[in-house]
TIROKE-549036 format. One record per residue (C-alpha): residue number from 1; residue in three letters; x, y, z. Coordinates in steps of 0.25 Angstrom, whole numbers, padded with zeros to 4 digits, always signed. Example, Ala and Ser with C-alpha at 12.3 -4.5 7.8 and 13.67 -1.06 7.14 Angstrom:
<nodes>
<num->1; residuo->ala; u->+0049; v->-0018; w->+0031>
<num->2; residuo->ser; u->+0055; v->-0004; w->+0029>
</nodes>
This chain:
<nodes>
<num->1; residuo->met; u->-0044; v->-0071; w->+0039>
<num->2; residuo->leu; u->-0045; v->-0078; w->+0026>
<num->3; residuo->thr; u->-0034; v->-0076; w->+0015>
<num->4; residuo->leu; u->-0033; v->-0080; w->+0001>
<num->5; residuo->gln; u->-0022; v->-0075; w->-0008>
<num->6; residuo->thr; u->-0016; v->-0076; w->-0022>
<num->7; residuo->ser; u->-0006; v->-0068; w->-0032>
<num->8; residuo->asp; u->-0005; v->-0054; w->-0032>
<num->9; residuo->leu; u->-0011; v->-0046; w->-0044>
<num->10; residuo->pro; u->-0002; v->-0048; w->-0055>
<num->11; residuo->ala; u->+0005; v->-0035; w->-0062>
<num->12; residuo->gly; u->-0002; v->-0031; w->-0075>
<num->13; residuo->thr; u->+0003; v->-0024; w->-0086>
<num->14; residuo->arg; u->+0001; v->-0009; w->-0088>
<num->15; residuo->lys; u->-0011; v->-0005; w->-0095>
<num->16; residuo->ser; u->-0017; v->+0009; w->-0097>
<num->17; residuo->gly; u->-0032; v->+0015; w->-0099>
<num->18; residuo->ser; u->-0044; v->+0008; w->-0101>
<num->19; residuo->ser; u->-0036; v->-0004; w->-0107>
<num->20; residuo->leu; u->-0030; v->-0007; w->-0093>
<num->21; residuo->leu; u->-0043; v->-0009; w->-0086>
<num->22; residuo->arg; u->-0047; v->-0019; w->-0099>
<num->23; residuo->arg; u->-0035; v->-0027; w->-0098>
<num->24; residuo->phe; u->-0038; v->-0031; w->-0083>
<num->25; residuo->his; u->-0041; v->-0046; w->-0083>
<num->26; residuo->asp; u->-0050; v->-0054; w->-0074>
<num->27; residuo->arg; u->-0038; v->-0062; w->-0070>
<num->28; residuo->asp; u->-0030; v->-0050; w->-0066>
<num->29; residuo->ile; u->-0041; v->-0044; w->-0057>
<num->30; residuo->lys; u->-0045; v->-0058; w->-0050>
<num->31; residuo->gln; u->-0030; v->-0059; w->-0045>
<num->32; residuo->ser; u->-0033; v->-0046; w->-0037>
<num->33; residuo->arg; u->-0030; v->-0046; w->-0022>
<num->34; residuo->ile; u->-0044; v->-0045; w->-0014>
<num->35; residuo->leu; u->-0045; v->-0043; w->+0001>
<num->36; residuo->met; u->-0057; v->-0045; w->+0008>
<num->37; residuo->val; u->-0061; v->-0040; w->+0022>
<num->38; residuo->asp; u->-0073; v->-0045; w->+0029>
<num->39; residuo->asp; u->-0076; v->-0051; w->+0043>
<num->40; residuo->glu; u->-0085; v->-0061; w->+0039>
<num->41; residuo->glu; u->-0077; v->-0073; w->+0032>
<num->42; residuo->leu; u->-0089; v->-0078; w->+0025>
<num->43; residuo->asn; u->-0090; v->-0065; w->+0017>
<num->44; residuo->ile; u->-0075; v->-0067; w->+0013>
<num->45; residuo->glu; u->-0077; v->-0081; w->+0009>
<num->46; residuo->val; u->-0089; v->-0077; w->+0001>
<num->47; residuo->val; u->-0081; v->-0066; w->-0006>
<num->48; residuo->arg; u->-0070; v->-0076; w->-0008>
<num->49; residuo->arg; u->-0078; v->-0086; w->-0016>
<num->50; residuo->tyr; u->-0084; v->-0075; w->-0024>
<num->51; residuo->leu; u->-0070; v->-0071; w->-0028>
<num->52; residuo->ala; u->-0065; v->-0085; w->-0031>
<num->53; residuo->val; u->-0078; v->-0086; w->-0041>
<num->54; residuo->gly; u->-0073; v->-0073; w->-0048>
<num->55; residuo->gly; u->-0059; v->-0078; w->-0048>
<num->56; residuo->tyr; u->-0052; v->-0070; w->-0037>
<num->57; residuo->gly; u->-0043; v->-0077; w->-0028>
<num->58; residuo->asn; u->-0034; v->-0067; w->-0021>
<num->59; residuo->leu; u->-0043; v->-0064; w->-0009>
<num->60; residuo->ile; u->-0037; v->-0060; w->+0004>
<num->61; residuo->ser; u->-0047; v->-0059; w->+0015>
<num->62; residuo->thr; u->-0049; v->-0056; w->+0031>
<num->63; residuo->asp; u->-0061; v->-0056; w->+0040>
<num->64; residuo->asp; u->-0052; v->-0047; w->+0049>
<num->65; residuo->ser; u->-0054; v->-0033; w->+0047>
<num->66; residuo->gly; u->-0043; v->-0029; w->+0057>
<num->67; residuo->gln; u->-0033; v->-0036; w->+0047>
<num->68; residuo->ala; u->-0040; v->-0030; w->+0034>
<num->69; residuo->leu; u->-0030; v->-0018; w->+0033>
<num->70; residuo->ala; u->-0017; v->-0026; w->+0036>
<num->71; residuo->leu; u->-0022; v->-0036; w->+0025>
<num->72; residuo->ile; u->-0025; v->-0026; w->+0015>
<num->73; residuo->glu; u->-0011; v->-0019; w->+0017>
<num->74; residuo->gln; u->-0005; v->-0032; w->+0016>
<num->75; residuo->his; u->-0011; v->-0037; w->+0003>
<num->76; residuo->cys; u->-0015; v->-0024; w->-0004>
<num->77; residuo->pro; u->-0026; v->-0030; w->-0010>
<num->78; residuo->asp; u->-0032; v->-0026; w->-0024>
<num->79; residuo->val; u->-0047; v->-0024; w->-0017>
<num->80; residuo->val; u->-0052; v->-0026; w->-0003>
<num->81; residuo->leu; u->-0066; v->-0032; w->-0001>
<num->82; residuo->leu; u->-0070; v->-0025; w->+0013>
<num->83; residuo->asp; u->-0081; v->-0027; w->+0023>
<num->84; residuo->ile; u->-0087; v->-0015; w->+0030>
<num->85; residuo->gln; u->-0093; v->-0021; w->+0043>
<num->86; residuo->met; u->-0081; v->-0028; w->+0050>
<num->87; residuo->pro; u->-0076; v->-0029; w->+0064>
<num->88; residuo->glu; u->-0063; v->-0021; w->+0070>
<num->89; residuo->ile; u->-0062; v->-0014; w->+0057>
<num->90; residuo->asp; u->-0073; v->-0010; w->+0048>
<num->91; residuo->gly; u->-0072; v->-0010; w->+0032>
<num->92; residuo->met; u->-0073; v->+0005; w->+0032>
<num->93; residuo->glu; u->-0061; v->+0007; w->+0041>
<num->94; residuo->ile; u->-0053; v->-0003; w->+0032>
<num->95; residuo->leu; u->-0057; v->+0004; w->+0019>
<num->96; residuo->ala; u->-0053; v->+0018; w->+0026>
<num->97; residuo->ala; u->-0039; v->+0012; w->+0029>
<num->98; residuo->ile; u->-0037; v->+0007; w->+0015>
<num->99; residuo->arg; u->-0041; v->+0020; w->+0008>
<num->100; residuo->ser; u->-0031; v->+0028; w->+0018>
<num->101; residuo->asn; u->-0019; v->+0018; w->+0015>
<num->102; residuo->glu; u->-0011; v->+0023; w->+0005>
<num->103; residuo->asn; u->-0007; v->+0009; w->-0001>
<num->104; residuo->leu; u->-0021; v->+0004; w->+0000>
<num->105; residuo->cys; u->-0030; v->+0015; w->-0004>
<num->106; residuo->gln; u->-0032; v->+0011; w->-0018>
<num->107; residuo->thr; u->-0037; v->-0003; w->-0015>
<num->108; residuo->pro; u->-0051; v->-0005; w->-0018>
<num->109; residuo->val; u->-0060; v->-0009; w->-0007>
<num->110; residuo->val; u->-0074; v->-0015; w->-0010>
<num->111; residuo->ile; u->-0083; v->-0015; w->+0002>
<num->112; residuo->leu; u->-0091; v->-0025; w->+0006>
<num->113; residuo->thr; u->-0104; v->-0023; w->+0014>
<num->114; residuo->gly; u->-0117; v->-0029; w->+0019>
<num->115; residuo->ser; u->-0123; v->-0015; w->+0022>
<num->116; residuo->ser; u->-0133; v->-0010; w->+0012>
<num->117; residuo->asp; u->-0131; v->+0004; w->+0018>
<num->118; residuo->pro; u->-0128; v->+0014; w->+0007>
<num->119; residuo->glu; u->-0121; v->+0023; w->+0016>
<num->120; residuo->thr; u->-0112; v->+0012; w->+0020>
<num->121; residuo->lys; u->-0108; v->+0010; w->+0006>
<num->122; residuo->leu; u->-0106; v->+0024; w->+0003>
<num->123; residuo->ile; u->-0097; v->+0026; w->+0015>
<num->124; residuo->ala; u->-0088; v->+0015; w->+0010>
<num->125; residuo->leu; u->-0087; v->+0021; w->-0004>
<num->126; residuo->arg; u->-0084; v->+0034; w->+0002>
<num->127; residuo->ala; u->-0073; v->+0028; w->+0009>
<num->128; residuo->gly; u->-0066; v->+0022; w->-0002>
<num->129; residuo->ala; u->-0073; v->+0008; w->-0005>
<num->130; residuo->thr; u->-0071; v->+0005; w->-0020>
<num->131; residuo->asp; u->-0084; v->-0003; w->-0021>
<num->132; residuo->leu; u->-0095; v->-0011; w->-0011>
<num->133; residuo->leu; u->-0101; v->-0024; w->-0011>
<num->134; residuo->gln; u->-0113; v->-0027; w->-0004>
<num->135; residuo->lys; u->-0114; v->-0040; w->+0005>
<num->136; residuo->pro; u->-0118; v->-0050; w->+0003>
<num->137; residuo->ile; u->-0109; v->-0050; w->-0008>
<num->138; residuo->his; u->-0113; v->-0054; w->-0022>
<num->139; residuo->arg; u->-0102; v->-0062; w->-0029>
<num->140; residuo->glu; u->-0104; v->-0056; w->-0044>
<num->141; residuo->glu; u->-0105; v->-0042; w->-0038>
<num->142; residuo->leu; u->-0092; v->-0044; w->-0030>
<num->143; residuo->leu; u->-0084; v->-0050; w->-0042>
<num->144; residuo->ala; u->-0089; v->-0039; w->-0051>
<num->145; residuo->arg; u->-0085; v->-0027; w->-0042>
<num->146; residuo->leu; u->-0072; v->-0034; w->-0037>
<num->147; residuo->ser; u->-0068; v->-0035; w->-0052>
<num->148; residuo->asn; u->-0071; v->-0020; w->-0055>
<num->149; residuo->val; u->-0063; v->-0015; w->-0042>
<num->150; residuo->leu; u->-0052; v->-0024; w->-0045>
<num->151; residuo->lys; u->-0051; v->-0020; w->-0060>
<num->152; residuo->ile; u->-0051; v->-0005; w->-0056>
<num->153; residuo->lys; u->-0041; v->-0008; w->-0046>
<num->154; residuo->ala; u->-0032; v->-0016; w->-0055>
<num->155; residuo->tyr; u->-0033; v->-0005; w->-0065>
<num->156; residuo->gln; u->-0028; v->+0006; w->-0055>
<num->157; residuo->asp; u->-0017; v->-0003; w->-0051>
<num->158; residuo->arg; u->-0012; v->-0005; w->-0065>
<num->159; residuo->leu; u->-0014; v->+0010; w->-0067>
<num->160; residuo->his; u->-0006; v->+0013; w->-0054>
<num->161; residuo->arg; u->+0006; v->+0003; w->-0059>
<num->162; residuo->his; u->+0005; v->+0010; w->-0072>
<num->163; residuo->ser; u->+0006; v->+0023; w->-0066>
<num->164; residuo->glu; u->+0018; v->+0019; w->-0057>
<num->165; residuo->glu; u->+0026; v->+0014; w->-0070>
<num->166; residuo->leu; u->+0023; v->+0026; w->-0078>
<num->167; residuo->glu; u->+0030; v->+0034; w->-0066>
<num->168; residuo->asp; u->+0041; v->+0025; w->-0066>
<num->169; residuo->ala; u->+0043; v->+0026; w->-0080>
<num->170; residuo->val; u->+0042; v->+0042; w->-0078>
<num->171; residuo->gln; u->+0052; v->+0041; w->-0067>
<num->172; residuo->arg; u->+0062; v->+0032; w->-0075>
<num->173; residuo->arg; u->+0061; v->+0042; w->-0087>
<num->174; residuo->thr; u->+0063; v->+0054; w->-0078>
<num->175; residuo->ala; u->+0075; v->+0048; w->-0073>
<num->176; residuo->glu; u->+0080; v->+0044; w->-0087>
<num->177; residuo->leu; u->+0077; v->+0059; w->-0091>
<num->178; residuo->glu; u->+0084; v->+0063; w->-0079>
<num->179; residuo->ala; u->+0097; v->+0055; w->-0081>
<num->180; residuo->ser; u->+0097; v->+0060; w->-0096>
<num->181; residuo->arg; u->+0097; v->+0075; w->-0091>
<num->182; residuo->leu; u->+0109; v->+0070; w->-0082>
<num->183; residuo->asp; u->+0117; v->+0064; w->-0092>
<num->184; residuo->leu; u->+0115; v->+0077; w->-0102>
<num->185; residuo->ile; u->+0119; v->+0085; w->-0090>
<num->186; residuo->his; u->+0131; v->+0077; w->-0087>
<num->187; residuo->cys; u->+0135; v->+0076; w->-0102>
<num->188; residuo->leu; u->+0135; v->+0091; w->-0103>
<num->189; residuo->ala; u->+0142; v->+0093; w->-0091>
<num->190; residuo->arg; u->+0153; v->+0083; w->-0095>
<num->191; residuo->ala; u->+0153; v->+0090; w->-0109>
<num->192; residuo->ala; u->+0158; v->+0103; w->-0102>
<num->193; residuo->glu; u->+0167; v->+0095; w->-0092>
<num->194; residuo->phe; u->+0175; v->+0088; w->-0103>
<num->195; residuo->arg; u->+0180; v->+0101; w->-0108>
<num->196; residuo->asp; u->+0190; v->+0102; w->-0096>
<num->197; residuo->asp; u->+0188; v->+0089; w->-0089>
<num->198; residuo->asp; u->+0191; v->+0076; w->-0096>
<num->199; residuo->thr; u->+0183; v->+0067; w->-0088>
<num->200; residuo->gly; u->+0171; v->+0075; w->-0084>
<num->201; residuo->gln; u->+0171; v->+0070; w->-0069>
<num->202; residuo->his; u->+0172; v->+0085; w->-0065>
<num->203; residuo->ile; u->+0157; v->+0087; w->-0067>
<num->204; residuo->ile; u->+0153; v->+0074; w->-0061>
<num->205; residuo->arg; u->+0162; v->+0078; w->-0048>
<num->206; residuo->val; u->+0156; v->+0092; w->-0048>
<num->207; residuo->gly; u->+0142; v->+0086; w->-0048>
<num->208; residuo->arg; u->+0144; v->+0076; w->-0037>
<num->209; residuo->tyr; u->+0152; v->+0086; w->-0028>
<num->210; residuo->ala; u->+0140; v->+0096; w->-0029>
<num->211; residuo->arg; u->+0130; v->+0085; w->-0026>
<num->212; residuo->val; u->+0139; v->+0081; w->-0013>
<num->213; residuo->ile; u->+0140; v->+0096; w->-0009>
<num->214; residuo->ala; u->+0124; v->+0098; w->-0011>
<num->215; residuo->glu; u->+0121; v->+0086; w->-0004>
<num->216; residuo->gln; u->+0129; v->+0092; w->+0008>
<num->217; residuo->leu; u->+0121; v->+0105; w->+0006>
<num->218; residuo->gly; u->+0108; v->+0097; w->+0008>
<num->219; residuo->phe; u->+0103; v->+0097; w->-0007>
<num->220; residuo->thr; u->+0092; v->+0087; w->-0010>
<num->221; residuo->lys; u->+0094; v->+0074; w->-0019>
<num->222; residuo->arg; u->+0086; v->+0081; w->-0030>
<num->223; residuo->asp; u->+0094; v->+0093; w->-0030>
<num->224; residuo->leu; u->+0108; v->+0085; w->-0029>
<num->225; residuo->asp; u->+0103; v->+0077; w->-0041>
<num->226; residuo->ile; u->+0101; v->+0091; w->-0049>
<num->227; residuo->leu; u->+0115; v->+0097; w->-0043>
<num->228; residuo->glu; u->+0124; v->+0086; w->-0047>
<num->229; residuo->pro; u->+0122; v->+0086; w->-0062>
<num->230; residuo->ala; u->+0120; v->+0101; w->-0062>
<num->231; residuo->ala; u->+0133; v->+0103; w->-0056>
<num->232; residuo->gln; u->+0140; v->+0094; w->-0066>
<num->233; residuo->leu; u->+0136; v->+0106; w->-0077>
<num->234; residuo->his; u->+0143; v->+0116; w->-0069>
<num->235; residuo->asp; u->+0154; v->+0118; w->-0080>
<num->236; residuo->val; u->+0146; v->+0115; w->-0092>
<num->237; residuo->gly; u->+0149; v->+0129; w->-0097>
<num->238; residuo->lys; u->+0163; v->+0125; w->-0100>
<num->239; residuo->ile; u->+0158; v->+0119; w->-0113>
<num->240; residuo->gly; u->+0159; v->+0134; w->-0118>
<num->241; residuo->ile; u->+0173; v->+0137; w->-0113>
<num->242; residuo->ser; u->+0184; v->+0134; w->-0122>
<num->243; residuo->asp; u->+0195; v->+0122; w->-0120>
<num->244; residuo->ala; u->+0205; v->+0133; w->-0120>
<num->245; residuo->ile; u->+0200; v->+0138; w->-0107>
<num->246; residuo->leu; u->+0195; v->+0125; w->-0101>
<num->247; residuo->leu; u->+0207; v->+0117; w->-0103>
<num->248; residuo->lys; u->+0217; v->+0128; w->-0101>
<num->249; residuo->ser; u->+0228; v->+0123; w->-0090>
<num->250; residuo->gly; u->+0233; v->+0137; w->-0087>
<num->251; residuo->lys; u->+0226; v->+0148; w->-0080>
<num->252; residuo->leu; u->+0215; v->+0155; w->-0088>
<num->253; residuo->thr; u->+0216; v->+0170; w->-0092>
<num->254; residuo->pro; u->+0206; v->+0179; w->-0088>
<num->255; residuo->glu; u->+0198; v->+0179; w->-0102>
<num->256; residuo->glu; u->+0199; v->+0163; w->-0101>
<num->257; residuo->phe; u->+0193; v->+0163; w->-0086>
<num->258; residuo->glu; u->+0182; v->+0172; w->-0091>
<num->259; residuo->met; u->+0178; v->+0162; w->-0101>
<num->260; residuo->met; u->+0179; v->+0151; w->-0092>
<num->261; residuo->gln; u->+0169; v->+0158; w->-0082>
<num->262; residuo->lys; u->+0159; v->+0158; w->-0094>
<num->263; residuo->his; u->+0157; v->+0143; w->-0092>
<num->264; residuo->cys; u->+0147; v->+0146; w->-0081>
<num->265; residuo->leu; u->+0138; v->+0154; w->-0091>
<num->266; residuo->phe; u->+0141; v->+0144; w->-0102>
<num->267; residuo->gly; u->+0135; v->+0133; w->-0092>
<num->268; residuo->leu; u->+0124; v->+0142; w->-0088>
<num->269; residuo->lys; u->+0119; v->+0143; w->-0103>
<num->270; residuo->ile; u->+0121; v->+0128; w->-0106>
<num->271; residuo->val; u->+0112; v->+0123; w->-0095>
<num->272; residuo->gln; u->+0102; v->+0135; w->-0094>
<num->273; residuo->arg; u->+0089; v->+0134; w->-0100>
<num->274; residuo->val; u->+0088; v->+0137; w->-0115>
<num->275; residuo->pro; u->+0080; v->+0149; w->-0117>
<num->276; residuo->ala; u->+0065; v->+0148; w->-0119>
<num->277; residuo->ala; u->+0065; v->+0152; w->-0134>
<num->278; residuo->asp; u->+0076; v->+0141; w->-0137>
<num->279; residuo->val; u->+0069; v->+0131; w->-0129>
<num->280; residuo->ala; u->+0056; v->+0133; w->-0139>
<num->281; residuo->val; u->+0065; v->+0132; w->-0151>
<num->282; residuo->leu; u->+0071; v->+0119; w->-0147>
<num->283; residuo->gln; u->+0059; v->+0113; w->-0141>
<num->284; residuo->gly; u->+0051; v->+0116; w->-0154>
<num->285; residuo->his; u->+0062; v->+0110; w->-0162>
<num->286; residuo->thr; u->+0061; v->+0096; w->-0156>
<num->287; residuo->glu; u->+0055; v->+0089; w->-0144>
<num->288; residuo->met; u->+0069; v->+0085; w->-0140>
<num->289; residuo->gly; u->+0073; v->+0099; w->-0139>
<num->290; residuo->gly; u->+0062; v->+0101; w->-0128>
<num->291; residuo->arg; u->+0068; v->+0090; w->-0121>
<num->292; residuo->ile; u->+0082; v->+0095; w->-0121>
<num->293; residuo->met; u->+0077; v->+0109; w->-0116>
<num->294; residuo->asp; u->+0069; v->+0102; w->-0105>
<num->295; residuo->val; u->+0082; v->+0097; w->-0100>
<num->296; residuo->ser; u->+0087; v->+0111; w->-0097>
<num->297; residuo->ser; u->+0076; v->+0113; w->-0088>
<num->298; residuo->ser; u->+0081; v->+0102; w->-0078>
<num->299; residuo->pro; u->+0085; v->+0105; w->-0064>
<num->300; residuo->val; u->+0098; v->+0100; w->-0066>
<num->301; residuo->leu; u->+0102; v->+0110; w->-0077>
<num->302; residuo->glu; u->+0095; v->+0122; w->-0070>
<num->303; residuo->met; u->+0105; v->+0119; w->-0058>
<num->304; residuo->ala; u->+0117; v->+0117; w->-0068>
<num->305; residuo->arg; u->+0114; v->+0131; w->-0074>
<num->306; residuo->arg; u->+0116; v->+0137; w->-0059>
<num->307; residuo->ile; u->+0128; v->+0129; w->-0057>
<num->308; residuo->ala; u->+0135; v->+0132; w->-0070>
<num->309; residuo->leu; u->+0133; v->+0147; w->-0068>
<num->310; residuo->thr; u->+0137; v->+0148; w->-0054>
<num->311; residuo->his; u->+0146; v->+0137; w->-0050>
<num->312; residuo->his; u->+0159; v->+0147; w->-0052>
<num->313; residuo->glu; u->+0152; v->+0157; w->-0043>
<num->314; residuo->arg; u->+0159; v->+0160; w->-0030>
<num->315; residuo->trp; u->+0153; v->+0162; w->-0016>
<num->316; residuo->asp; u->+0161; v->+0175; w->-0015>
<num->317; residuo->gly; u->+0155; v->+0181; w->-0028>
<num->318; residuo->asn; u->+0168; v->+0180; w->-0035>
<num->319; residuo->gly; u->+0164; v->+0169; w->-0045>
<num->320; residuo->tyr; u->+0157; v->+0168; w->-0059>
<num->321; residuo->pro; u->+0150; v->+0170; w->-0068>
<num->322; residuo->leu; u->+0140; v->+0178; w->-0059>
<num->323; residuo->gly; u->+0148; v->+0183; w->-0047>
<num->324; residuo->leu; u->+0137; v->+0176; w->-0037>
<num->325; residuo->ala; u->+0140; v->+0175; w->-0023>
<num->326; residuo->gly; u->+0136; v->+0167; w->-0011>
<num->327; residuo->asp; u->+0122; v->+0161; w->-0011>
<num->328; residuo->asp; u->+0118; v->+0168; w->-0024>
<num->329; residuo->ile; u->+0126; v->+0157; w->-0031>
<num->330; residuo->pro; u->+0117; v->+0144; w->-0032>
<num->331; residuo->leu; u->+0120; v->+0134; w->-0023>
<num->332; residuo->glu; u->+0122; v->+0123; w->-0034>
<num->333; residuo->gly; u->+0132; v->+0133; w->-0039>
<num->334; residuo->arg; u->+0140; v->+0134; w->-0026>
<num->335; residuo->ile; u->+0140; v->+0119; w->-0024>
<num->336; residuo->thr; u->+0145; v->+0116; w->-0038>
<num->337; residuo->ala; u->+0156; v->+0127; w->-0037>
<num->338; residuo->val; u->+0161; v->+0119; w->-0025>
<num->339; residuo->ala; u->+0161; v->+0106; w->-0033>
<num->340; residuo->asp; u->+0167; v->+0112; w->-0045>
<num->341; residuo->val; u->+0179; v->+0119; w->-0039>
<num->342; residuo->phe; u->+0182; v->+0107; w->-0029>
<num->343; residuo->asp; u->+0183; v->+0098; w->-0042>
<num->344; residuo->ala; u->+0190; v->+0108; w->-0050>
<num->345; residuo->leu; u->+0200; v->+0108; w->-0038>
<num->346; residuo->ser; u->+0201; v->+0092; w->-0036>
<num->347; residuo->ser; u->+0202; v->+0090; w->-0052>
<num->348; residuo->arg; u->+0212; v->+0091; w->-0063>
<num->349; residuo->arg; u->+0209; v->+0103; w->-0072>
<num->350; residuo->pro; u->+0217; v->+0108; w->-0084>
<num->351; residuo->tyr; u->+0223; v->+0119; w->-0075>
<num->352; residuo->lys; u->+0226; v->+0111; w->-0062>
<num->353; residuo->pro; u->+0228; v->+0097; w->-0056>
<num->354; residuo->pro; u->+0218; v->+0092; w->-0045>
<num->355; residuo->phe; u->+0220; v->+0098; w->-0032>
<num->356; residuo->pro; u->+0222; v->+0088; w->-0019>
<num->357; residuo->leu; u->+0209; v->+0087; w->-0012>
<num->358; residuo->gln; u->+0213; v->+0095; w->+0001>
<num->359; residuo->lys; u->+0218; v->+0107; w->-0008>
<num->360; residuo->cys; u->+0205; v->+0106; w->-0015>
<num->361; residuo->phe; u->+0197; v->+0107; w->-0002>
<num->362; residuo->ala; u->+0206; v->+0118; w->+0003>
<num->363; residuo->ile; u->+0204; v->+0127; w->-0010>
<num->364; residuo->met; u->+0189; v->+0125; w->-0009>
<num->365; residuo->glu; u->+0189; v->+0129; w->+0006>
<num->366; residuo->asp; u->+0196; v->+0141; w->+0003>
<num->367; residuo->gly; u->+0184; v->+0144; w->-0007>
<num->368; residuo->arg; u->+0174; v->+0145; w->+0004>
<num->369; residuo->gln; u->+0165; v->+0157; w->+0005>
<num->370; residuo->thr; u->+0173; v->+0163; w->-0007>
<num->371; residuo->gln; u->+0171; v->+0153; w->-0019>
<num->372; residuo->phe; u->+0162; v->+0143; w->-0012>
<num->373; residuo->asp; u->+0149; v->+0143; w->-0003>
<num->374; residuo->pro; u->+0154; v->+0138; w->+0011>
<num->375; residuo->thr; u->+0142; v->+0130; w->+0013>
<num->376; residuo->val; u->+0143; v->+0123; w->+0000>
<num->377; residuo->leu; u->+0158; v->+0121; w->+0003>
<num->378; residuo->asp; u->+0155; v->+0116; w->+0017>
<num->379; residuo->ala; u->+0146; v->+0106; w->+0010>
<num->380; residuo->phe; u->+0158; v->+0102; w->+0001>
<num->381; residuo->phe; u->+0167; v->+0100; w->+0012>
<num->382; residuo->ala; u->+0157; v->+0092; w->+0020>
<num->383; residuo->arg; u->+0155; v->+0081; w->+0010>
<num->384; residuo->arg; u->+0171; v->+0082; w->+0006>
<num->385; residuo->his; u->+0172; v->+0066; w->+0007>
<num->386; residuo->asp; u->+0160; v->+0064; w->-0003>
<num->387; residuo->ile; u->+0167; v->+0075; w->-0012>
<num->388; residuo->ile; u->+0180; v->+0067; w->-0012>
<num->389; residuo->lys; u->+0172; v->+0055; w->-0015>
<num->390; residuo->val; u->+0166; v->+0061; w->-0028>
<num->391; residuo->gln; u->+0179; v->+0066; w->-0032>
<num->392; residuo->ile; u->+0185; v->+0051; w->-0031>
<num->393; residuo->glu; u->+0173; v->+0045; w->-0038>
<num->394; residuo->ser; u->+0173; v->+0055; w->-0049>
<num->395; residuo->ala; u->+0188; v->+0058; w->-0051>
<num->396; residuo->asp; u->+0193; v->+0061; w->-0065>
<num->397; residuo->thr; u->+0196; v->+0048; w->-0073>
<num->398; residuo->ala; u->+0206; v->+0055; w->-0082>
</nodes>
């Protein structure tokens, strides 16, 4: 095996369109990695000298066709110069292996053949050969064809890198937009929670409790990432309830309790889609209005709508506002109900001090098959240690 190797192809700057092709310089192309497979050492030496005259110095070569594929996989050349008739493995087998390899299939392959048979050339082209050179090789033809192949390869490589950069940019921008949406959701949730929770930690804990429970129930990561912020909006409808009711330290009157129950419907109205007619008006007013309306179609807010409406429904049908029972209550509503009640029991409220953990768990168990879905409650208790961990990590600070 004869081997000569220099530096890798240097990274280029991004270009686009026809200007990219025009910007390629000879010095860039001539640093390309060329790999030659030919069982005749003399042929390799002739090509090496021709390439040196043309300014190409990065040649890797082998006269052992059995080692060719390993060498190609190791060095990932910019172009392969491949003889057809060789012992052990012929050039057509190597070409087929290159084209079937996911990592190598785009590698240009220039066939070197001593055959003048048109059928042989046609077979090679149909098998995926990029170009062909007739032996004995003419120096100027070799350099011209090699230059053309390498320019196209470099152009394709840069387009591929540019595409990857664009994809990365889109992914970063998508992540930024999603983070902005979550920030807005969190701000909205905290705006409601600060009405009766000075720290706003209640919404954080309910979201995290809901995630732990759902994880135990087998939710996918994507669904968990939707559920947690959606559950934080469960009480967003409290924005529509007066302070006199929210902050009352004593028992609510029947009229006050009836008003408090309306926070579920208020929450639904806050996070539901805006009517189509109103969307058209707002989108026609400003482009920003259209973007705001687009946020309302997010999976998080779709789930938040269901949670806001149903997290006070009960398994036995005696909840509010719809009186749903059993599996008719959306699963995310049943999960948030368990998370919300546990946090209400274990936290200070205007009308009560925090209950000890054992008392909280006992009250939760008493609600099995009446207030709570027994399967969801089982998931809650199965992750008891994680629930307590969340409680400690997100404890009220004031």
